[in-house]
N, C-alpha and C positions, 0 to 999 in steps of 0.2 A: 793404650787403646786395646781393648779386647776385640776378639773376632766378631762378637755380636754387635759391636758398635760401628762396624764398617758398613755404612749404608751405601746405596747406589750413588746418591748425590755426593757423598764424601769421597767415594772412590774416584769419581770423575773429576771433581774440582780440586782435589789435592793428590792427584796420582803421583806426583813427583816425590811426595813425602808421606805417603800413606802409612808406611811401615818403618819402624826404627831400623837404622843401619843403612838405608838406601840414600839418604840425603847427602852423605859424604861423597857419593859418586859424582855429583855435579851435573850440569845440564849438557856439557860437551866435553869429551875426554880424549879427543884425538885431533890431529892437525888438519890442514887444508889439503885438498887434492883437486886436480883439474881433469875434466872429462870432455870427450868429444861431443859436439852439439847434436849429433844425430843419434846419440844413445840416450834412452829414457833413463833419467836418474830417479830412483825410487827409494822410499824409506818404508820400513816395516814397523807398524805399531802393534806390539804384542809378539814376542818371540818365544812363546812357550812351545809345546810340542808341534802344533799346527804351524805357527809362524816360522819356527826353525825348519820345518819340512818345506815350506814354501821358499825359504831362503836358499836351501840346498838345490831346489829345482831351478831357481833363477840362473844358476851357473850354467845350465844346459840351454839357455834361451839367448840367442843373439839379439842385440839391440836394446838390452836393458841391463842396468847395473845397480846393485844394492849399495847405496852410499850412506845409509843411516839406519839405525835400529833404535827402538824405544821399548822399554819394559820397566815396570816398577820392582821387579824381582831380579836381583843382581845375577843369579845363576842363569836365568833365561836370557838376560841381556848379553851376558858373556857368550852364550851359545850362538846367539844371532850374530854378534860381532865377529865370531870366528869364521863365519860364512860370508861376510861382507867383503866389499872391495877394499883394496889398500887405501888408507886415508879416510875410511868411513867414520862417521861421527856417531857417538852413543848418547842417548838421551834417557832421562827418567821421567820427563814431563812431555807428553805428546804434543802439547801446544807449542813448545819450543821447537820441536821437529817441524811442525807446520809453519813456523815462522822462517824456516830456512828457505830462502829464495832460490837456492840452487836445486831444490828437490821439486821435480815436476809431478810426481805421482806417489801415492801411498797405498800400501796394502794393509788393511786393518784385520788383524787376526786375534781379537780380544774376546772375552766373554760376551755373550749375546746382549746383555743389558747396556753395554758400552757402545754397541754398534751405531745407534742413532746419534747420540751426541757427538761422537768422534767423526762420523760421516758429515754431519752438519758443519762442524768446525773445519773439516778438510775442504768442503765445498766453498766455505767462506774464504779460505786461504787460497783458493784457485787451484787445487790439486786434483788431478785425475785420481779415481778411486777404484781399487779392487777390494771389495768388502766380502769377507767370509760369510757363509750362510750360518744361520738364517738371517734375513735382512734386518728385522726389527723385533723389539721386545713385545710390542703390542700393535693393534690395528691403527690407532690414530697416528703413531709414528710412521707406519708404512705409507699411509695416505699423504702425510705431510712431506715425506721424503720424495715421493713422486713429483710433487709440485716444485720442490726445491731443485731437483735434478733437471727438470724440464726448463726451469728458468736460468740454468747455467749452460755453458757451452762445453762442458766437461764430459769425459768418458766416465761412466759409472757402471761397473760390472760386479755382479754378485757371484760368489763361488759355487755355483751349481755346474760343476765341470762336465757332467754327463751330457749337457747340451752341446758340448764340443767333441763328443766321443762318437766315432763312426759306428760303433755297435748299435747305439740308439737311433742313429740316422737310418741304418739298414732296417731296424725293426719298424720305424715309421714308414719306410718304403713298402715293406711287406703289408702293413695295414692299408696303405693307400691303394695297393693293387688288389685288395680284397681277398688275399690268400687265406685269411683267417675267417672270412665270412662275416656274419653279423656278430659283433662283439657285444657281450652282455656284462662281463665281469672282469675286474682286475683283482688279483690277490697279491698283496705286498707284505713283506715281512723284513724286519731287521732285528734279529735276535742275538743276544750275547749271554754267556754264562760268566758273569763278572759283577762285582759290586761297583764297578765303574769309578773307583776311587784311585787317587794317586797318593803316594807316600808324602807325609808332612812331618818335617823335623820340628818346626816351631808351631805349637798349638794355635798361636794367634793368626797363623796363615791358613788354617784349615778351610775356612769358608772361601777365601780368595783363591786357593788352589783347587778346591773341590766344588767350584761354583755350579757345576752341572747337577749337584744334589739339591739345590735350593731354588725355590720359585722366585726368590728375590732377584735372581740372576739369569734364569733361563726358563724354557718351557719343557724341560725334561726330554724323554725319548722322542717325542714328536718333533721338537725343534732341533735336536742334536743328532738324531739317527735317521728317522723316517722322513725328514725334510727332503732328502734327495729323491725318494720314491714318490712323494706327493708332487714334487716338481716335475718328475718324469711323466707321471700320468697326465698332468696338465699339458706338458709338451706333446705327448703322443696323441692327445685328443684335441689339441688346439683350443683348450677351454679351461674353465675353472669349475670347482664343485658348486652345486646349487644349494646343497644342504648336507648336514652330517649329524650322526648320532654316535655315541661311544660310551665305553666304560673303562675305568682305570683304577689302579689301587697300589698300595704298598703292602704286598703280601709275602714277600720273601726277605728283602734286605731291610730289616728293622734296626737301622743304625743311626737314626736321627734325621735322615733325609726327609724332604717334603715334596720332592718330585716323584712321579710314579716310577715303580720298578716294573710295571706292566700296563699296557694300554692297547685297546682294540677299538678301532673306529671304522665306520662305514660311511663313505662319501658317495653322494649321488650326483652324477653329471647329466648333461642334456641327453635326451633319448632314453632315460632310465638306466644308463650304465652305472653300475655300482663298483666302487673301489674299496676293498677291505684293506686297512693298514694296521699292522700289528707290530708291537715291539715287546719282547719278553727278555728280562735281564737275568733269568735263572735257567735258561736252556738255549744252547747255541745251535741246535739242529738246523741244518740248511742255511743258517746265518742270514745272508742277504739274498733276496730273490724277488722277482716280479713275474707273475704269471698272467698272461692275457688270454682270456677264454672266448673263443669264437665258435660258431656252430659248424665251421669246417675244420678248424685246427686251433691248437694252443701254442703260444710262444712262452717259453720259460727263459727269463733273463737272469743270469748269474753275474758274478763280478766282471769276468772278462769273456764270457761266452754266452751264447743263446742257442736254444734248441726249439725245433718245431715238432709238434706231435699231431699227426693227422687224425681226423675223425673217421675218414674212409680211405681206402686204398687209392681210389682215383684222385682224390684231393691231394694226397701225399705226393703222388707222382708229379702232378702239376706244380706243386710248390717246389719240389726239388729242381725241376727244369728251370723254373723262374729264378730261384735263388743261386744255384751253383752252376747251371749250365750242364748238369749231368743227368743221366737217366738211370734211376735205381729201381730195382725190382724189390718192392716191399712185401713181406710175407705176413706181417702182423699189423693190426691197427695200433696206432699209438707208439710206434717205434721212433725213438728220437733221431732227428736229422739236424746236425749242427748247421747253424746259419753262418754262412761265410760272409764276412763283412770287410775283410782286408784284402788288398791286392797281393798276389803271389810274391814272396820275398820281402814284403813290407813289414817292418817291425812296428808293432803297436807300442806306444809310449804310455806312461802314466797319464790318465785323462787331464789331470791338473796342468800338465805341460801344455797341452793344446789350449786350455783356457787362458793360461798366462801368455802364450804366443798371440792369441787373439787380442788380449789386452794391449799388447805392444802395437799390433797392427791397427787397432781402433784409434789409438792415440795418434799414430802417424797419419792415418787416413781419415780421421775425424768421423768414424763410423760408430754405429750403435752395436754393442755386443749381443750375442745370442741370449745371454742371461742378463737381461736389462733390469732397470728399476721397475718397469711395469710387470714383467713376468715374475720377478722376485716378490713384488707386492702381492700378487695373487697367491703365491705359495705361502707367504707369511700369514695372510688372512686365513687361508685354509688351515694352517697349523693352529692358530689361535681359536678358530671355530671348533676344531677337534678337541682341544684341551677344555674349552668351555663346555662343550657337550658332555664330556666325561665328568667334569667338576660338578655340573648342575643337574646331570641326568635328564637333560632336555634336548630337543631337536634344535639345532642351530641352522639358520637360513641365511644365505648370501643376500646382503642388503644392496639396494640400488646404488647407494653412495659409495660402495666399494669399487664400482666400475668407473674409476676416474680416468 
């Protein structure tokens, strides 16, 4: 089987034996183990870089235990199993993991095109689901998944972990108190200076390992990088975009990829608010950032910090009093003031830890997570609208049927 013949359907339906050398591993390679009833027993489907990262974070979260891993790539599977609980089971066919009745929940951290079929199968198997972003490969899948989750009694959480991060909660508080004034613009970017590829020893595995390069498997920078920022603008505005225009291209990394290496989109939200979303893979200046522009002040959100820049001296003083409880004498317009979002002495953790903690809490409390199937549906649709706008050089409009 050559790399070009590995279609999406083939990858899904024959995941246990898709590539030579993996079939010998078998469907289960370890013994039985017994776990406390009050601990959520979880399996991870997809233990590549992101899945292994999630597996390592699970060790820091009480009330959950990694009891199974699945991957069609032996090296990835071994990495996941090294982080799993004693007695955990290894699978190369995710459907056999889903058949395991001792597993209550699954984390799906596979390439985007596999999210929908695996999530549907997991719902059918009665598993709670933590699905990595973005939620679905296309709009029909997003709409259908909303219906399927609503018809279940299962927890369904999508990996937009910034909805669980106090930094963004504080920014939303600042907006609600009108410290920024009338907001007119968001400026979002997620830039890298990288070809975005991973090393491949076997040429037959090139497309499987470098799936982000190919439209057959994902939506490029919008779905794999800017998805978080699109989701955060939706969160901060309690809304979804009404329309989008954009341009993209492959202007730098001419290496056979067919996903964009640069894209710029402009989304319009209610009240005429615009959100520019940019990703460039040939320059990493400022990397990740979101700037919120109001007529009184601007907020700049970086990875772990946020700053307020006042438009006037009086506004700046008021903002400082409200945010930090301090009174500062500012001498220049636009001087940055760090937004304090954590309690004194409180250590901020990796945002994904908070998201996984909420997953456990929602399973025990039968609650809906902050990043639900509905919010993730809106973000998935926005991503697809942005890519289509760039592909067709046409304005894309939110359709009534998207608001299910």
